[in-house]
C-alpha positions in Angstrom: 96.9 119.8 89.0 96.0 117.2 86.4 94.0 114.0 86.9 94.0 110.9 84.7 93.3 107.2 85.0 94.8 103.9 83.9 92.7 100.8 84.4 91.5 101.2 88.0 94.3 103.5 89.1 93.8 107.3 89.5 96.8 109.5 88.9 97.0 113.0 90.4 99.8 115.1 88.9 100.8 118.3 90.7 103.1 121.1 89.5 105.7 120.7 92.2 106.9 118.2 94.8 105.7 120.5 97.6 102.2 120.8 96.1 102.1 117.0 95.6 102.8 116.5 99.3 100.0 118.8 100.3 97.6 117.2 97.9 98.4 113.7 99.0 98.2 114.6 102.7 94.8 116.3 102.3 93.5 113.2 100.5 94.8 110.8 103.1 93.6 112.9 106.0 90.1 113.2 104.4 90.0 109.4 104.0 91.2 108.8 107.6 88.5 111.0 109.0 85.8 109.5 106.8 86.8 106.0 108.0 86.8 107.1 111.6 83.2 108.2 111.2 82.4 104.6 110.4 84.6 102.7 112.9 86.3 103.4 116.2 89.8 102.3 115.2 91.6 102.0 111.8 94.9 100.4 110.8 97.4 102.2 108.5 100.7 101.0 106.9 103.3 103.7 106.3 106.4 103.7 104.0 109.7 105.1 105.1 111.6 106.9 102.3 112.7 110.4 101.4 109.9 110.4 98.8 107.4 110.5 101.7 108.9 113.6 103.4 106.6 116.3 102.0 103.5 114.1 102.5 104.4 113.3 106.1 105.1 116.9 106.9 101.7 117.9 105.7 99.9 115.0 107.2 101.2 116.0 110.7 99.4 119.4 110.2 96.0 117.7 109.5 93.2 117.5 112.1 93.3 113.7 112.8 92.5 111.7 115.9 95.7 109.7 116.0 94.7 107.9 119.2 92.2 105.9 117.0 94.9 104.7 114.6 97.2 101.6 114.8 100.3 102.1 112.7 102.5 99.6 110.9 105.5 100.0 108.5 106.1 97.9 105.5 109.7 96.9 105.5 113.0 96.9 107.5 116.6 96.1 106.8 118.0 92.9 108.3 121.0 93.3 110.6 121.3 97.1 110.5 122.3 98.7 113.8 119.2 99.3 115.8 120.0 103.0 116.3 120.9 103.6 112.6 119.0 106.5 111.1 118.6 104.5 107.9 116.4 102.1 109.7 112.8 102.4 108.4 111.3 102.3 111.9 113.7 105.0 113.0 112.8 107.1 109.9 109.1 106.9 110.8 109.7 107.5 114.5 111.4 110.8 113.7 109.0 112.0 111.1 105.7 110.6 112.4 105.4 108.0 115.1 107.1 110.2 117.8 105.3 113.3 116.7 101.7 112.3 117.5 100.0 109.9 119.9 99.0 106.8 118.0 96.8 104.1 119.6 99.7 101.7 118.9 102.7 101.5 116.7 103.9 98.1 115.6 107.5 97.9 114.5 109.2 95.3 112.3 112.4 94.1 114.1 115.2 93.8 111.7 117.5 92.5 114.4 115.3 89.7 115.6 117.2 86.5 116.5 115.0 84.5 114.2 113.9 86.6 111.1 111.4 83.9 110.0 109.7 84.0 113.3 109.6 87.8 113.2 107.8 87.5 109.8 105.2 85.2 111.4 104.8 87.5 114.4 104.2 90.6 112.2 101.9 88.7 109.9 99.8 87.7 112.9 99.5 91.3 113.9 98.3 92.2 110.4 95.7 89.4 110.5 94.5 90.7 113.9 94.3 94.3 112.6 93.0 94.3 109.0 94.6 97.2 107.1 92.4 100.0 106.1 94.9 102.2 104.3 98.4 102.0 102.9 100.6 105.1 102.3 103.5 103.9 100.0 106.1 104.9 97.5 107.3 103.1 94.4 111.0 102.2 93.9 113.2 103.1 91.0 112.8 99.5 89.9 109.0 99.7 90.5 109.2 97.7 93.8 106.5 98.0 96.3 108.0 97.8 99.8 111.0 95.6 99.3 109.3 93.4 96.7 111.9 93.9 94.0 111.1 92.3 90.6 113.0 89.1 91.3 111.2 88.3 94.5 107.8 89.9 93.9 104.8 87.5 93.8 101.3 88.8 93.2 100.0 85.5 94.7 102.4 85.2 97.7 101.1 82.8 100.3 102.6 84.8 103.2 102.1 88.3 104.4 105.7 89.0 105.5 108.9 87.5 104.3 112.7 87.8 104.2 114.1 89.0 100.8 117.4 89.8 99.2 117.6 93.2 97.6 118.6 93.6 94.0 121.4 95.9 92.9 119.1 98.6 91.5 117.2 98.8 94.8 120.4 99.1 96.8 121.8 101.7 94.5 118.6 103.7 95.0 119.4 103.9 98.8 122.6 105.6 97.9 120.9 107.9 95.3 118.4 108.9 98.0 121.3 109.9 100.3 120.5 107.3 102.9 123.9 105.6 102.6 127.2 107.0 101.4 128.3 103.9 99.5 126.8 100.8 98.1 128.7 98.5 100.4 127.0 100.1 103.4 123.5 99.1 102.2 122.2 95.9 103.7 121.7 93.0 101.3 118.6 91.6 103.0 115.4 92.8 104.5 112.0 92.0 105.9 109.1 93.1 103.8 105.3 92.9 103.7 104.4 91.0 100.5 102.3 92.4 97.7 99.1 90.6 98.8 99.6 92.1 102.3 99.7 95.6 100.9 96.8 95.0 98.5 94.6 93.8 101.3 94.2 97.4 102.3 90.9 99.0 101.4 92.6 102.2 100.2 96.1 102.8 98.8 97.9 106.1 98.4 101.2 106.1 96.5 103.4 109.2 96.7 106.1 109.2 94.0 107.9 112.4 93.4 111.3 113.2 91.7 113.0 112.8 88.4 114.6 109.5 89.4 111.1 108.0 89.6 110.0 109.1 86.1 110.8 105.7 84.4 109.2 103.8 87.2 106.0 105.9 86.9 106.0 105.3 83.1 106.3 101.5 83.6 103.7 101.5 86.3 101.2 102.9 83.9 102.3 101.4 80.6 103.9 98.0 81.2 101.9 94.8 81.2 100.7 94.0 84.7 103.3 91.5 85.9 106.0 90.9 88.6 108.6 92.3 86.2 107.2 95.7 87.2 105.6 95.1 90.6 103.9 98.5 90.8 101.8 97.7 87.8 99.6 95.7 90.2 98.3 99.0 91.5 96.2 99.3 88.4 94.1 96.3 89.6 93.3 97.7 93.0 89.8 99.2 93.3 90.8 102.2 95.4 94.4 103.3 94.6 95.7 106.8 93.9 99.1 107.6 92.5 100.4 111.1 93.3 103.2 112.4 91.1 105.0 115.8 90.6 106.3 117.6 87.6 109.5 115.6 87.5 108.2 112.1 88.1 105.3 112.6 85.6 107.5 113.9 82.7 107.3 110.6 80.7 103.5 110.3 81.0 102.4 113.9 80.5 104.8 115.2 77.9 
């Protein structure tokens, strides 16, 4: 394992994806337990993506009082069948939310009759339950949640919004094996905005795999701007980026 820093961001590089998942889960579990020593209830936002699989598998094995945790997720497709396995709420149900007894789980509804009203509803929940911790990934285009470069706004005035997805983002969903063809990938989604994510006291970003190598490079080396949304992590006071041997190849070699 190697550790380095860029601006405020700590980078933890493990030798394999499996080891990265274990390292990240141990770090998150330790932070959860330390926070629960200070307050009775904490609020966590989780990402839904194949990049999170090893992390989530290991997190489930940790000794955590889940009944003291309110859970949120950070984005959801608009108009996807409610039972579709590609739905991010469904992804997290299967891998986490239905596996342990949370205090509460708050889902974004991608099939709400009024998406704008759904954004307001979820934003109010976030205001009522200030986020302690975010567990996220980074997209191939450096998006955070569904804040692709063309819609990312570091000074967004809302916490949740409707966005259209750029081509690279939609192609990633095919690359990840979530959809068989590009035309199956929804074109719009609900997403927590970048300010909503950065409100968290602690951020843990799990970013394995060779397809993320260029995104990791830009995250650490590009100017901090919405052109590469993940660069904003370098300004957060308590953010850690976890990478494996494949996603770190452009920063370590």
